[in-house]
VOLOLO-5315 format. One record per residue (C-alpha): z, x, y. Coordinates in steps of 0.25 Angstrom, whole numbers, plus 5000, padded with zeros to 4 digits. Layout:
N
<z = Z	x = X	y = Y>
...
# end
This chain:
367
<z = 5043	x = 4956	y = 4904>
<z = 5028	x = 4960	y = 4909>
<z = 5030	x = 4969	y = 4923>
<z = 5014	x = 4969	y = 4925>
<z = 5009	x = 4966	y = 4938>
<z = 5000	x = 4956	y = 4934>
<z = 5011	x = 4948	y = 4926>
<z = 5014	x = 4943	y = 4942>
<z = 5004	x = 4932	y = 4939>
<z = 5013	x = 4926	y = 4928>
<z = 5014	x = 4912	y = 4922>
<z = 5027	x = 4910	y = 4931>
<z = 5019	x = 4915	y = 4944>
<z = 5009	x = 4904	y = 4940>
<z = 5019	x = 4894	y = 4938>
<z = 5025	x = 4897	y = 4952>
<z = 5011	x = 4897	y = 4957>
<z = 5006	x = 4885	y = 4952>
<z = 5018	x = 4877	y = 4955>
<z = 5016	x = 4880	y = 4971>
<z = 5001	x = 4876	y = 4969>
<z = 5006	x = 4863	y = 4964>
<z = 5013	x = 4860	y = 4976>
<z = 5002	x = 4863	y = 4985>
<z = 4989	x = 4861	y = 4978>
<z = 4986	x = 4845	y = 4976>
<z = 4981	x = 4843	y = 4962>
<z = 4982	x = 4859	y = 4957>
<z = 4980	x = 4860	y = 4942>
<z = 4990	x = 4870	y = 4938>
<z = 4990	x = 4868	y = 4921>
<z = 4974	x = 4873	y = 4926>
<z = 4976	x = 4883	y = 4936>
<z = 4986	x = 4891	y = 4925>
<z = 4976	x = 4890	y = 4916>
<z = 4965	x = 4897	y = 4925>
<z = 4977	x = 4906	y = 4928>
<z = 4979	x = 4910	y = 4913>
<z = 4965	x = 4911	y = 4907>
<z = 4962	x = 4919	y = 4898>
<z = 4960	x = 4931	y = 4906>
<z = 4974	x = 4930	y = 4913>
<z = 4982	x = 4941	y = 4905>
<z = 4973	x = 4952	y = 4906>
<z = 4971	x = 4951	y = 4923>
<z = 4979	x = 4961	y = 4929>
<z = 4986	x = 4957	y = 4942>
<z = 4974	x = 4957	y = 4953>
<z = 4967	x = 4949	y = 4943>
<z = 4978	x = 4939	y = 4940>
<z = 4978	x = 4938	y = 4955>
<z = 4963	x = 4936	y = 4956>
<z = 4964	x = 4925	y = 4946>
<z = 4975	x = 4918	y = 4952>
<z = 4968	x = 4916	y = 4965>
<z = 4953	x = 4912	y = 4959>
<z = 4961	x = 4901	y = 4950>
<z = 4968	x = 4896	y = 4963>
<z = 4956	x = 4894	y = 4970>
<z = 4950	x = 4886	y = 4959>
<z = 4962	x = 4875	y = 4962>
<z = 4963	x = 4877	y = 4978>
<z = 4953	x = 4869	y = 4987>
<z = 4940	x = 4872	y = 4989>
<z = 4941	x = 4874	y = 5006>
<z = 4948	x = 4887	y = 5008>
<z = 4958	x = 4882	y = 5020>
<z = 4964	x = 4871	y = 5010>
<z = 4965	x = 4882	y = 5001>
<z = 4974	x = 4890	y = 5010>
<z = 4982	x = 4878	y = 5014>
<z = 4986	x = 4877	y = 4999>
<z = 4989	x = 4893	y = 4999>
<z = 4999	x = 4893	y = 5009>
<z = 5006	x = 4879	y = 5004>
<z = 5007	x = 4886	y = 4991>
<z = 5013	x = 4900	y = 4998>
<z = 5024	x = 4889	y = 5005>
<z = 5026	x = 4883	y = 4991>
<z = 5029	x = 4895	y = 4984>
<z = 5037	x = 4901	y = 4996>
<z = 5046	x = 4889	y = 4995>
<z = 5048	x = 4891	y = 4982>
<z = 5050	x = 4908	y = 4985>
<z = 5040	x = 4912	y = 4977>
<z = 5030	x = 4921	y = 4979>
<z = 5034	x = 4930	y = 4993>
<z = 5025	x = 4941	y = 4992>
<z = 5023	x = 4940	y = 4977>
<z = 5013	x = 4948	y = 4972>
<z = 5007	x = 4937	y = 4963>
<z = 5003	x = 4930	y = 4975>
<z = 4993	x = 4940	y = 4980>
<z = 4983	x = 4930	y = 4974>
<z = 4984	x = 4922	y = 4987>
<z = 4979	x = 4932	y = 4995>
<z = 4970	x = 4935	y = 4986>
<z = 4963	x = 4922	y = 4987>
<z = 4963	x = 4921	y = 5001>
<z = 4954	x = 4936	y = 4999>
<z = 4946	x = 4929	y = 4988>
<z = 4945	x = 4915	y = 4993>
<z = 4947	x = 4917	y = 5009>
<z = 4938	x = 4928	y = 5014>
<z = 4928	x = 4918	y = 5021>
<z = 4939	x = 4911	y = 5029>
<z = 4944	x = 4920	y = 5039>
<z = 4953	x = 4910	y = 5048>
<z = 4960	x = 4904	y = 5035>
<z = 4962	x = 4915	y = 5026>
<z = 4967	x = 4922	y = 5040>
<z = 4977	x = 4912	y = 5040>
<z = 4979	x = 4913	y = 5026>
<z = 4982	x = 4928	y = 5025>
<z = 4991	x = 4927	y = 5037>
<z = 5000	x = 4917	y = 5027>
<z = 4999	x = 4920	y = 5013>
<z = 5003	x = 4937	y = 5017>
<z = 5014	x = 4931	y = 5021>
<z = 5018	x = 4926	y = 5007>
<z = 5009	x = 4937	y = 5001>
<z = 5002	x = 4949	y = 5007>
<z = 4988	x = 4948	y = 5008>
<z = 4984	x = 4962	y = 5012>
<z = 4974	x = 4962	y = 5002>
<z = 4968	x = 4949	y = 5004>
<z = 4966	x = 4952	y = 5019>
<z = 4957	x = 4963	y = 5017>
<z = 4945	x = 4955	y = 5013>
<z = 4946	x = 4949	y = 5025>
<z = 4945	x = 4960	y = 5034>
<z = 4934	x = 4967	y = 5028>
<z = 4926	x = 4953	y = 5028>
<z = 4931	x = 4950	y = 5044>
<z = 4933	x = 4963	y = 5047>
<z = 4939	x = 4966	y = 5062>
<z = 4942	x = 4948	y = 5064>
<z = 4953	x = 4951	y = 5050>
<z = 4959	x = 4965	y = 5058>
<z = 4960	x = 4956	y = 5071>
<z = 4967	x = 4945	y = 5063>
<z = 4977	x = 4956	y = 5056>
<z = 4980	x = 4962	y = 5071>
<z = 4984	x = 4947	y = 5073>
<z = 4994	x = 4947	y = 5061>
<z = 5000	x = 4961	y = 5065>
<z = 5008	x = 4952	y = 5073>
<z = 5011	x = 4940	y = 5064>
<z = 5027	x = 4937	y = 5065>
<z = 5026	x = 4938	y = 5048>
<z = 5026	x = 4953	y = 5044>
<z = 5018	x = 4950	y = 5031>
<z = 5007	x = 4946	y = 5041>
<z = 5009	x = 4958	y = 5048>
<z = 5008	x = 4966	y = 5037>
<z = 4995	x = 4960	y = 5033>
<z = 4989	x = 4964	y = 5044>
<z = 4992	x = 4979	y = 5043>
<z = 4991	x = 4980	y = 5028>
<z = 4980	x = 4972	y = 5027>
<z = 4972	x = 4980	y = 5036>
<z = 4974	x = 4993	y = 5029>
<z = 4963	x = 5001	y = 5029>
<z = 4966	x = 5005	y = 5013>
<z = 4975	x = 4996	y = 5010>
<z = 4979	x = 5000	y = 4994>
<z = 4972	x = 4991	y = 4983>
<z = 4964	x = 4983	y = 4994>
<z = 4951	x = 4986	y = 4998>
<z = 4947	x = 4994	y = 5009>
<z = 4943	x = 4990	y = 5023>
<z = 4932	x = 5000	y = 5026>
<z = 4931	x = 4997	y = 5040>
<z = 4946	x = 4999	y = 5043>
<z = 4947	x = 5013	y = 5034>
<z = 4934	x = 5018	y = 5044>
<z = 4941	x = 5012	y = 5057>
<z = 4956	x = 5006	y = 5057>
<z = 4956	x = 5003	y = 5072>
<z = 4957	x = 4989	y = 5070>
<z = 4969	x = 4989	y = 5062>
<z = 4977	x = 4998	y = 5072>
<z = 4981	x = 4988	y = 5081>
<z = 4988	x = 4980	y = 5068>
<z = 4996	x = 4993	y = 5065>
<z = 4999	x = 4993	y = 5080>
<z = 5004	x = 4979	y = 5081>
<z = 5013	x = 4984	y = 5068>
<z = 5018	x = 4998	y = 5069>
<z = 5032	x = 4992	y = 5074>
<z = 5033	x = 4979	y = 5066>
<z = 5045	x = 4976	y = 5063>
<z = 5043	x = 4974	y = 5046>
<z = 5042	x = 4987	y = 5037>
<z = 5032	x = 4980	y = 5028>
<z = 5023	x = 4981	y = 5040>
<z = 5026	x = 4993	y = 5047>
<z = 5022	x = 4999	y = 5032>
<z = 5011	x = 4993	y = 5030>
<z = 5006	x = 4998	y = 5045>
<z = 5009	x = 5013	y = 5040>
<z = 5002	x = 5009	y = 5027>
<z = 4988	x = 5006	y = 5036>
<z = 4992	x = 5019	y = 5044>
<z = 4991	x = 5027	y = 5031>
<z = 4977	x = 5021	y = 5027>
<z = 4971	x = 5023	y = 5042>
<z = 4976	x = 5038	y = 5040>
<z = 4967	x = 5040	y = 5028>
<z = 4955	x = 5038	y = 5034>
<z = 4961	x = 5040	y = 5050>
<z = 4972	x = 5049	y = 5051>
<z = 4969	x = 5051	y = 5066>
<z = 4971	x = 5036	y = 5069>
<z = 4985	x = 5038	y = 5061>
<z = 4989	x = 5050	y = 5067>
<z = 4989	x = 5044	y = 5081>
<z = 4996	x = 5032	y = 5078>
<z = 5006	x = 5040	y = 5072>
<z = 5008	x = 5047	y = 5086>
<z = 5007	x = 5035	y = 5093>
<z = 5019	x = 5026	y = 5084>
<z = 5027	x = 5039	y = 5083>
<z = 5041	x = 5037	y = 5089>
<z = 5038	x = 5021	y = 5090>
<z = 5050	x = 5017	y = 5080>
<z = 5055	x = 5023	y = 5066>
<z = 5048	x = 5012	y = 5060>
<z = 5034	x = 5017	y = 5067>
<z = 5038	x = 5031	y = 5063>
<z = 5038	x = 5027	y = 5049>
<z = 5024	x = 5019	y = 5049>
<z = 5018	x = 5032	y = 5055>
<z = 5024	x = 5041	y = 5045>
<z = 5020	x = 5031	y = 5035>
<z = 5007	x = 5029	y = 5039>
<z = 5003	x = 5043	y = 5039>
<z = 5008	x = 5046	y = 5026>
<z = 4994	x = 5050	y = 5022>
<z = 4992	x = 5060	y = 5032>
<z = 5005	x = 5068	y = 5030>
<z = 5001	x = 5068	y = 5013>
<z = 4989	x = 5074	y = 5019>
<z = 4996	x = 5083	y = 5028>
<z = 4989	x = 5079	y = 5041>
<z = 4991	x = 5089	y = 5050>
<z = 4992	x = 5079	y = 5062>
<z = 5002	x = 5069	y = 5056>
<z = 5009	x = 5083	y = 5051>
<z = 5011	x = 5088	y = 5066>
<z = 5015	x = 5074	y = 5068>
<z = 5027	x = 5074	y = 5059>
<z = 5031	x = 5088	y = 5063>
<z = 5029	x = 5092	y = 5048>
<z = 5026	x = 5108	y = 5048>
<z = 5026	x = 5117	y = 5035>
<z = 5029	x = 5129	y = 5043>
<z = 5041	x = 5136	y = 5038>
<z = 5043	x = 5125	y = 5028>
<z = 5043	x = 5135	y = 5013>
<z = 5043	x = 5130	y = 5000>
<z = 5046	x = 5136	y = 4989>
<z = 5051	x = 5138	y = 4974>
<z = 5038	x = 5127	y = 4970>
<z = 5039	x = 5123	y = 4955>
<z = 5032	x = 5113	y = 4946>
<z = 5045	x = 5109	y = 4937>
<z = 5037	x = 5101	y = 4927>
<z = 5023	x = 5109	y = 4927>
<z = 5018	x = 5100	y = 4915>
<z = 5018	x = 5087	y = 4916>
<z = 5014	x = 5075	y = 4907>
<z = 5011	x = 5060	y = 4913>
<z = 5024	x = 5051	y = 4913>
<z = 5032	x = 5064	y = 4918>
<z = 5033	x = 5069	y = 4931>
<z = 5030	x = 5084	y = 4938>
<z = 5044	x = 5091	y = 4945>
<z = 5043	x = 5102	y = 4955>
<z = 5052	x = 5107	y = 4963>
<z = 5052	x = 5116	y = 4977>
<z = 5061	x = 5121	y = 4987>
<z = 5057	x = 5118	y = 5004>
<z = 5065	x = 5125	y = 5016>
<z = 5063	x = 5124	y = 5030>
<z = 5063	x = 5140	y = 5034>
<z = 5058	x = 5134	y = 5048>
<z = 5071	x = 5137	y = 5060>
<z = 5071	x = 5122	y = 5063>
<z = 5071	x = 5109	y = 5055>
<z = 5058	x = 5103	y = 5050>
<z = 5053	x = 5091	y = 5044>
<z = 5047	x = 5093	y = 5030>
<z = 5038	x = 5083	y = 5023>
<z = 5037	x = 5088	y = 5008>
<z = 5027	x = 5082	y = 4998>
<z = 5019	x = 5086	y = 4986>
<z = 5005	x = 5084	y = 4981>
<z = 5001	x = 5082	y = 4965>
<z = 4986	x = 5084	y = 4963>
<z = 4985	x = 5076	y = 4953>
<z = 4973	x = 5079	y = 4943>
<z = 4960	x = 5070	y = 4944>
<z = 4950	x = 5067	y = 4933>
<z = 4941	x = 5075	y = 4939>
<z = 4951	x = 5087	y = 4936>
<z = 4951	x = 5087	y = 4951>
<z = 4966	x = 5085	y = 4959>
<z = 4969	x = 5074	y = 4968>
<z = 4982	x = 5076	y = 4978>
<z = 4993	x = 5064	y = 4981>
<z = 5005	x = 5070	y = 4989>
<z = 5020	x = 5064	y = 4987>
<z = 5030	x = 5066	y = 4998>
<z = 5044	x = 5073	y = 4994>
<z = 5051	x = 5070	y = 5008>
<z = 5050	x = 5073	y = 5023>
<z = 5063	x = 5076	y = 5031>
<z = 5069	x = 5088	y = 5038>
<z = 5073	x = 5101	y = 5033>
<z = 5082	x = 5110	y = 5044>
<z = 5079	x = 5125	y = 5045>
<z = 5082	x = 5131	y = 5033>
<z = 5083	x = 5120	y = 5024>
<z = 5079	x = 5122	y = 5009>
<z = 5076	x = 5111	y = 4999>
<z = 5074	x = 5112	y = 4984>
<z = 5064	x = 5097	y = 4980>
<z = 5062	x = 5094	y = 4965>
<z = 5052	x = 5083	y = 4964>
<z = 5046	x = 5074	y = 4952>
<z = 5032	x = 5069	y = 4951>
<z = 5029	x = 5058	y = 4941>
<z = 5016	x = 5058	y = 4933>
<z = 5018	x = 5044	y = 4927>
<z = 5005	x = 5033	y = 4926>
<z = 5002	x = 5026	y = 4937>
<z = 4990	x = 5016	y = 4938>
<z = 4987	x = 5023	y = 4950>
<z = 4985	x = 5037	y = 4947>
<z = 4979	x = 5042	y = 4932>
<z = 4983	x = 5056	y = 4930>
<z = 4975	x = 5067	y = 4924>
<z = 4980	x = 5077	y = 4914>
<z = 4980	x = 5092	y = 4918>
<z = 4983	x = 5102	y = 4930>
<z = 4989	x = 5094	y = 4943>
<z = 4996	x = 5101	y = 4955>
<z = 5007	x = 5099	y = 4965>
<z = 5008	x = 5103	y = 4978>
<z = 5020	x = 5104	y = 4990>
<z = 5018	x = 5098	y = 5002>
<z = 5025	x = 5102	y = 5013>
<z = 5025	x = 5095	y = 5027>
<z = 5010	x = 5091	y = 5025>
<z = 5005	x = 5106	y = 5019>
<z = 5005	x = 5108	y = 5003>
<z = 5011	x = 5122	y = 5000>
<z = 5011	x = 5126	y = 4985>
<z = 5004	x = 5119	y = 4973>
<z = 5008	x = 5120	y = 4958>
<z = 5002	x = 5114	y = 4946>
<z = 5005	x = 5106	y = 4934>
<z = 5001	x = 5098	y = 4921>
<z = 5000	x = 5086	y = 4920>
<z = 4999	x = 5081	y = 4903>
<z = 4998	x = 5071	y = 4896>
# end
């Protein structure tokens, strides 16, 4: 059985979709639709290509007038819901794509459609072209969404407006100045949904990459409001913590003074792709009082150019009592993934204590 993501767009999926369309689209020609979907190129299309192909084919069967199209999409979603089909299903991301492509020039109609559709399948990617085209008008709408009764619409307000949403188009004016989305985050900082609060944290982390002082100011203002808000701040400051930013380390009481690193050893000085780098060390709190200790390690991956690029991984963060000493063993896998290409040769690993990089050692990555 195939486990490829693109195979979400399967004959079984299109059977369910077309069954719903028969009920909502007068005169819908089901055989013709399926013939156009399963054209000569379909098998070679990847996930995103199949998504766009589906929205393009559907467009040819819907009314020319966009408001009529939106009503049919809403009716189709209702039919699918009644059958218990598709809620938050990744394959239905072709619906937000349809709004993005064919609704971009219809602000009022598309705003209502995005609000409805995102409660069935997230519109976080589809909303971004509207932000770019309509600017503050769209941001104002998203501020209103941040007060919506549906947690999915509230999350669209925060997630869709992230300056650096992964896998999505960037929003240059929000990278330059995120001030207009701060009211959205303020509205959601104590949201009842963890799904929403995590999105707020991710937006803060995006902002911190370009404007650390803004996030540091927010961290100070929100600190202590609630356990949930404290968690948002901590997650939203994760990049600053990995960077060892002095102010955020001070905010969390993280100092490397009196923390002793001992016996740092590379247990596998030669690592083959598919295997793991193993290393060990000991840590001791030599202070006379308890100390919070955040332990991390950095891998300096070799780039194609021969230079190294640094990626930080967290080990732990906890309170060490005075005199506590702990031995730690960790492994780092070198398994091939689509988002990282390994280059053979000399690599480095460094240990980080409360944001301060300590010892660094070398190891070789082999084929």
